[in-house]
MDTraj code that builds the backbone (N, CA, C; nanometers):
import mdtraj as md
import numpy as np

residues = "MET SER LYS SER PHE PHE ASP PHE ASP ASP ASP ASP PHE GLY MET SER ILE SER GLY ASN MET ALA VAL ASP SER GLU GLY ASN PHE MET MET ARG MET SER ASP ASN MET ALA MET ASP MET ASP THR GLY ASP ILE HIS PHE ILE SER GLY TRP SER ASP ASP GLU ASP ASP".split()
xyz = np.array([
    [0.0942, 1.5297, -1.3315],
    [0.1962, 1.6321, -1.3391],
    [0.3205, 1.5834, -1.2649],
    [0.4366, 1.6006, -1.3212],
    [0.5595, 1.5548, -1.2580],
    [0.6038, 1.6531, -1.1512],
    [0.6675, 1.5980, -1.0476],
    [0.7162, 1.6766, -0.9358],
    [0.8653, 1.6545, -0.9238],
    [0.9382, 1.7588, -0.8937],
    [1.0823, 1.7444, -0.8780],
    [1.1180, 1.7396, -0.7300],
    [1.2329, 1.6813, -0.7011],
    [1.2839, 1.6713, -0.5649],
    [1.4349, 1.6696, -0.5699],
    [1.4984, 1.6934, -0.4556],
    [1.6438, 1.6909, -0.4444],
    [1.6848, 1.5645, -0.3700],
    [1.7816, 1.4929, -0.4237],
    [1.8360, 1.3724, -0.3620],
    [1.9606, 1.4117, -0.2820],
    [1.9501, 1.4093, -0.1486],
    [2.0608, 1.4505, -0.0626],
    [2.1779, 1.3536, -0.0684],
    [2.1540, 1.2266, -0.0972],
    [2.2623, 1.1286, -0.1004],
    [2.3483, 1.1406, -0.2262],
    [2.2879, 1.1746, -0.3386],
    [2.3625, 1.1869, -0.4645],
    [2.3891, 1.3315, -0.5039],
    [2.3338, 1.4269, -0.4282],
    [2.3469, 1.5700, -0.4605],
    [2.3003, 1.5998, -0.6027],
    [2.1844, 1.5436, -0.6404],
    [2.1271, 1.5741, -0.7706],
    [1.9753, 1.5822, -0.7595],
    [1.9117, 1.6176, -0.8680],
    [1.7671, 1.6341, -0.8708],
    [1.7019, 1.5159, -0.9404],
    [1.5766, 1.4932, -0.9053],
    [1.4976, 1.3903, -0.9695],
    [1.3609, 1.4445, -1.0043],
    [1.2909, 1.3724, -1.0909],
    [1.1572, 1.4138, -1.1318],
    [1.0688, 1.2911, -1.1393],
    [0.9504, 1.3012, -1.0798],
    [0.8591, 1.1875, -1.0813],
    [0.8079, 1.1643, -1.2230],
    [0.7898, 1.0366, -1.2565],
    [0.7335, 1.0018, -1.3867],
    [0.5994, 0.9308, -1.3705],
    [0.5677, 0.8953, -1.2448],
    [0.4367, 0.8398, -1.2112],
    [0.4182, 0.8597, -1.0610],
    [0.3146, 0.8017, -1.0045],
    [0.2873, 0.8196, -0.8633],
    [0.3938, 0.7651, -0.7706],
    [0.4670, 0.6615, -0.8152],
    [0.5689, 0.6033, -0.7279],
    [0.7030, 0.5784, -0.7970],
    [0.7210, 0.6257, -0.9191],
    [0.8478, 0.6094, -0.9903],
    [0.9029, 0.7452, -1.0304],
    [1.0357, 0.7537, -1.0317],
    [1.1023, 0.8783, -1.0702],
    [1.2314, 0.8443, -1.1428],
    [1.2885, 0.9455, -1.2039],
    [1.4189, 0.9327, -1.2669],
    [1.5035, 1.0509, -1.2207],
    [1.6308, 1.0244, -1.1871],
    [1.7158, 1.1346, -1.1431],
    [1.7904, 1.1944, -1.2613],
    [1.8704, 1.2959, -1.2336],
    [1.9380, 1.3689, -1.3416],
    [2.0412, 1.2840, -1.4153],
    [2.0822, 1.1702, -1.3572],
    [2.1768, 1.0801, -1.4232],
    [2.1063, 0.9674, -1.4982],
    [1.9727, 0.9653, -1.4950],
    [1.8967, 0.8629, -1.5652],
    [1.8664, 0.7395, -1.4837],
    [1.8968, 0.7406, -1.3536],
    [1.8695, 0.6262, -1.2667],
    [1.7236, 0.6289, -1.2221],
    [1.6591, 0.5132, -1.2237],
    [1.5208, 0.5043, -1.1793],
    [1.5153, 0.4890, -1.0284],
    [1.4146, 0.5523, -0.9679],
    [1.3953, 0.5471, -0.8233],
    [1.2493, 0.5159, -0.7950],
    [1.2248, 0.4443, -0.6846],
    [1.0891, 0.4124, -0.6429],
    [1.0622, 0.4808, -0.5091],
    [0.9480, 0.5464, -0.5013],
    [0.9097, 0.6190, -0.3804],
    [0.8817, 0.5211, -0.2674],
    [0.9422, 0.5453, -0.1513],
    [0.9180, 0.4652, -0.0321],
    [0.8305, 0.5427, 0.0664],
    [0.8505, 0.6737, 0.0754],
    [0.7710, 0.7634, 0.1588],
    [0.7898, 0.9039, 0.1037],
    [0.7358, 1.0038, 0.1719],
    [0.7488, 1.1410, 0.1233],
    [0.8939, 1.1862, 0.1169],
    [0.9815, 1.1306, 0.2018],
    [1.1195, 1.1761, 0.2076],
    [1.2226, 1.0653, 0.1868],
    [1.1811, 0.9523, 0.1299],
    [1.2735, 0.8432, 0.1019],
    [1.2388, 0.7779, -0.0307],
    [1.3428, 0.7411, -0.1041],
    [1.3247, 0.6708, -0.2312],
    [1.4338, 0.5658, -0.2443],
    [1.4029, 0.4579, -0.3152],
    [1.4989, 0.3509, -0.3353],
    [1.5529, 0.3551, -0.4775],
    [1.6847, 0.3511, -0.4910],
    [1.7503, 0.3431, -0.6211],
    [1.7235, 0.2040, -0.6767],
    [1.6635, 0.1967, -0.7947],
    [1.6237, 0.0675, -0.8513],
    [1.7424, -0.0148, -0.9005],
    [1.8574, 0.0475, -0.9255],
    [1.9754, -0.0269, -0.9702],
    [2.0489, -0.0928, -0.8539],
    [2.0658, -0.0180, -0.7438],
    [2.1469, -0.0672, -0.6327],
    [2.0656, -0.1143, -0.5134],
    [1.9410, -0.0678, -0.5010],
    [1.8594, -0.1000, -0.3851],
    [1.8863, -0.0095, -0.2666],
    [1.9746, 0.0896, -0.2842],
    [2.0067, 0.1830, -0.1762],
    [1.8897, 0.2759, -0.1493],
    [1.8698, 0.3098, -0.0223],
    [1.7682, 0.4055, 0.0175],
    [1.8311, 0.5447, 0.0168],
    [1.7625, 0.6404, -0.0440],
    [1.8099, 0.7784, -0.0531],
    [1.7133, 0.8704, 0.0200],
    [1.7684, 0.9685, 0.0893],
    [1.6867, 1.0708, 0.1526],
    [1.6666, 1.1839, 0.0533],
    [1.5407, 1.2246, 0.0346],
    [1.5067, 1.3253, -0.0653],
    [1.4319, 1.4406, 0.0003],
    [1.4235, 1.5524, -0.0701],
    [1.3633, 1.6731, -0.0140],
    [1.2132, 1.6601, 0.0060],
    [1.1472, 1.5810, -0.0690],
    [1.0037, 1.5606, -0.0516],
    [0.9388, 1.5185, -0.1810],
    [0.8547, 1.4177, -0.1727],
    [0.7851, 1.3643, -0.2884],
    [0.6482, 1.3216, -0.2415],
    [0.5627, 1.4181, -0.2288],
    [0.4284, 1.3939, -0.1766],
    [0.3445, 1.3229, -0.2818],
    [0.2491, 1.2424, -0.2355],
    [0.1587, 1.1765, -0.3296],
    [0.0283, 1.2524, -0.3444],
    [0.0198, 1.3728, -0.2893],
    [-0.0994, 1.4560, -0.3032],
    [-0.1093, 1.5104, -0.4447],
    [-0.2262, 1.5049, -0.5026],
    [-0.2481, 1.5551, -0.6389],
    [-0.2419, 1.7066, -0.6460],
    [-0.2683, 1.7751, -0.5337],
    [-0.2727, 1.9217, -0.5333],
    [-0.1374, 1.9871, -0.5228],
    [-0.0307, 1.9127, -0.4974],
    [0.1037, 1.9704, -0.4810],
    [0.1586, 2.0229, -0.6110],
])
top = md.Topology()
chain = top.add_chain()
for i, resn in enumerate(residues, 1):
    res = top.add_residue(resn, chain, resSeq=i)
    for name in ("N", "CA", "C"):
        top.add_atom(name, md.element.get_by_symbol(name[0]), res)
traj = md.Trajectory(xyz[None], top)
């Protein structure tokens, strides 16, 4: 099941597409680094996000 989160650095939303990959509202791919950090796959920048837990029950 996909989970959504808010990207504080870009002021947009993202949605997980797998356990460690996501896509934001602009179509940029992101890789999960921790529950509250993700890396933009195009630029390599680290973004602070609202939360992206790897728990299946969330």
